[in-house]
C-alpha positions as CSV (number, residue, x, y, z in Angstrom):
1,M,-0.1,-0.2,-0.3
2,K,1.4,3.3,-1.1
3,S,1.8,6.4,1.2
4,K,-0.8,9.3,0.5
5,L,1.6,11.6,2.2
6,P,3.8,13.0,-0.7
7,L,0.1,13.4,-2.7
8,F,-1.1,15.3,0.6
9,I,2.2,17.4,0.7
10,G,1.8,18.3,-2.9
11,S,-2.0,19.3,-2.8
12,L,-1.1,21.5,0.5
13,F,2.0,23.0,-1.3
14,S,-0.4,23.4,-4.3
15,L,-3.1,25.3,-2.6
16,Y,-0.2,27.7,-0.6
17,L,1.2,28.9,-4.4
18,L,-2.8,29.6,-5.2
19,F,-3.0,31.7,-1.9
20,V,0.0,33.4,-2.6
21,A,-0.7,34.4,-6.0
22,F,-4.3,35.8,-4.9
23,V,-2.5,38.1,-2.5
24,V,-0.1,39.4,-4.9
25,I,-2.5,40.2,-7.5
26,A,-5.2,41.2,-5.3
27,Y,-3.1,43.6,-2.8
28,E,-3.7,47.1,-3.3
29,P,-1.2,49.3,-0.8
30,L,-2.6,51.6,0.9
31,A,-2.4,55.3,0.2
32,D,0.4,55.8,2.7
33,D,2.5,53.1,0.9
34,K,2.5,53.8,-2.6
35,N,5.5,55.8,-4.3
36,W,4.8,59.3,-5.1
37,Q,4.0,58.7,-8.7
38,N,1.0,55.9,-7.8
39,R,0.2,58.0,-4.6
40,Q,-0.6,61.3,-7.1
41,K,-2.6,59.2,-9.3
42,H,-4.4,57.8,-6.7
43,N,-5.2,61.3,-5.2
44,L,-6.0,62.7,-8.4
45,H,-8.6,59.9,-9.1
46,H,-10.2,60.1,-5.7
47,I,-10.2,64.1,-5.3
48,A,-12.1,64.3,-8.6
49,Q,-14.8,61.9,-7.2
50,L,-15.3,64.2,-3.9
51,S,-18.4,65.7,-3.0
52,L,-19.0,68.7,-0.6
53,G,-20.1,68.1,3.3
54,S,-17.8,64.8,2.9
55,D,-16.4,63.9,6.3
56,I,-12.8,64.8,7.1
57,T,-12.3,61.2,8.6
58,Q,-13.8,59.6,4.8
59,I,-11.5,61.6,2.8
60,T,-8.7,60.8,4.9
61,T,-9.3,57.0,4.9
62,I,-9.4,57.3,1.4
63,L,-6.4,59.5,0.8
64,G,-4.1,59.1,3.8
65,T,-2.0,61.3,5.4
66,A,-1.7,64.3,3.8
67,D,1.5,65.8,2.9
68,F,0.7,69.3,4.5
69,S,-2.0,70.9,7.0
70,E,-2.9,73.7,8.3
71,A,-5.7,74.6,11.2
72,K,-6.8,77.5,12.7
73,M,-10.0,78.6,14.8
74,A,-12.1,81.0,12.7
75,Q,-15.5,82.3,14.6
76,N,-15.1,79.5,17.0
77,I,-15.2,77.2,14.1
78,A,-12.4,74.8,13.9
79,M,-11.0,75.2,10.1
80,Q,-8.6,72.7,8.4
81,V,-7.0,72.6,5.0
82,L,-5.3,69.4,4.2
83,F,-2.6,69.4,1.2
84,Y,-2.4,65.9,-1.3
85,R,-0.1,66.0,-4.0
86,T,-1.7,65.9,-7.1
87,Q,0.7,67.2,-10.1
88,H,4.6,66.9,-10.4
89,S,6.4,70.4,-10.7
90,L,10.6,69.7,-10.3
91,S,12.3,66.2,-9.9
92,D,14.1,67.1,-6.7
93,G,12.8,64.9,-4.4
94,L,10.2,66.8,-2.3
95,T,7.0,67.3,-2.2
96,T,5.8,71.1,-2.3
97,K,2.8,72.6,-1.8
98,D,2.8,73.9,-5.2
99,E,2.5,70.2,-6.4
100,C,-0.5,69.7,-4.1
101,T,-4.1,70.0,-4.2
102,P,-6.0,71.6,-0.8
103,L,-8.5,70.7,0.5
104,L,-10.9,72.9,3.1
105,F,-12.5,71.9,6.0
106,K,-15.0,73.5,8.2
107,A,-15.8,71.8,11.5
108,G,-14.8,68.7,9.9
109,K,-16.8,69.1,6.7
110,L,-15.3,69.4,2.8
111,I,-16.5,72.9,2.0
112,A,-14.0,73.6,-0.8
113,W,-10.8,72.4,-2.7
114,G,-8.6,73.6,-4.9
115,Q,-6.2,76.8,-5.1
116,S,-9.2,78.7,-4.2
117,A,-10.0,77.2,-1.2
118,Y,-6.4,77.6,0.2
119,E,-7.3,81.2,-0.8
120,V,-10.3,81.4,1.6
121,F,-8.8,79.5,4.2
122,L,-5.8,82.3,4.3
123,T,-8.2,85.0,4.2
124,T,-10.5,84.1,7.0
125,N,-10.3,85.7,10.5
126,M,-8.7,83.7,13.1
127,D,-10.2,83.7,16.6
128,T,-8.0,85.9,18.6
């Protein structure tokens, strides 16, 4: 009577290879784990689908950690601007604000994005 052990081990090994292939094909890294080129594409894609009133937590879950952020209190309401890289400018190894799209939040809700959003943030008077 022949041993079934080699057949069993071969079957397990085949299942393992199928599992590894599935993980390699299906794995999508988090936004924070992507290189700058892929992250830039990711950001452009998702920013194009934003809706006013979206919660900051929803957006940071999708886009990951912002490249830059600023915040202040204005009229007793928290305002925050998050900058996400969306356009390549200079191959110097650094991301700068001019390579980013600003997203403006008021009380945790998205109220604007784009350069005009940052202008609104800058011109809104802070609480003293």
